[in-house]
N, C-alpha and C positions, 0 to 999 in steps of 0.2 A: 504494500500500500504506500500511500504518500508519506514520505519521511519529513520533508520540510519544503518550504518555498523560498527561493532566493531572489532578491531584487538587486540589480546591478547599480553601482554608484560610479560616477565618473572620477572620483578622487578619494583618497584616504580621509581628507578633511571632511568630506561630506559624510562618510561613514561615522567619523567622530561626532559631527554635529547632530546626526540623527540619533546616535546612541545617547548623547546628552539630552536631547529632547525626549526620547523614550523614558529615560530615568526620571525626568521632570514630570511626566504624566503618569508615573507609577507602573509602567510596563515591567513585567518580569524579565530581567536580563539573564540569559543562561551564561553567557561569557562576554566580558567587556571586549571592546575592539582590540584586536591583536593580529599579528601575522601568523598564518598557518602554513604548514609544509606541504599542502596539497600540490601546489605549483608555485614557482618563485613569485614573490610579491603578493600572494593571496592574503588579503586583509579584510577581516569581517567582524561583525557583531552578530550574535545569535540571541534571539528573544522569543517570547511567546505572545500570541494574540489572546484576547479575552476568552476564547474557546479552547485554549491550550495548544493550538497549532504552532509548531516551531517555525519561525521565520528568520531570515538572514538578510543583511544588507552587506554586499561584498564589492570590493574594488580589486580588479586584476589588471595590472599595468599592461597596456597594449591591446586589451580586449574591451575597454570601456567605450561605450557609445558616445 
């Protein structure tokens, strides 16, 4: 089944800004913004929506729209 949904961000700064906003509105953050080893430069924040669905905002250099 569905594991989580990811939304692409055009910069790390945007990932950080959205993470700060999420914390301000009381969203449950699974992991603060950080770089992951999935592929070089993978930078993301993971959080949950009100229904418990895991969501992600991610920036990957060279792939951002």
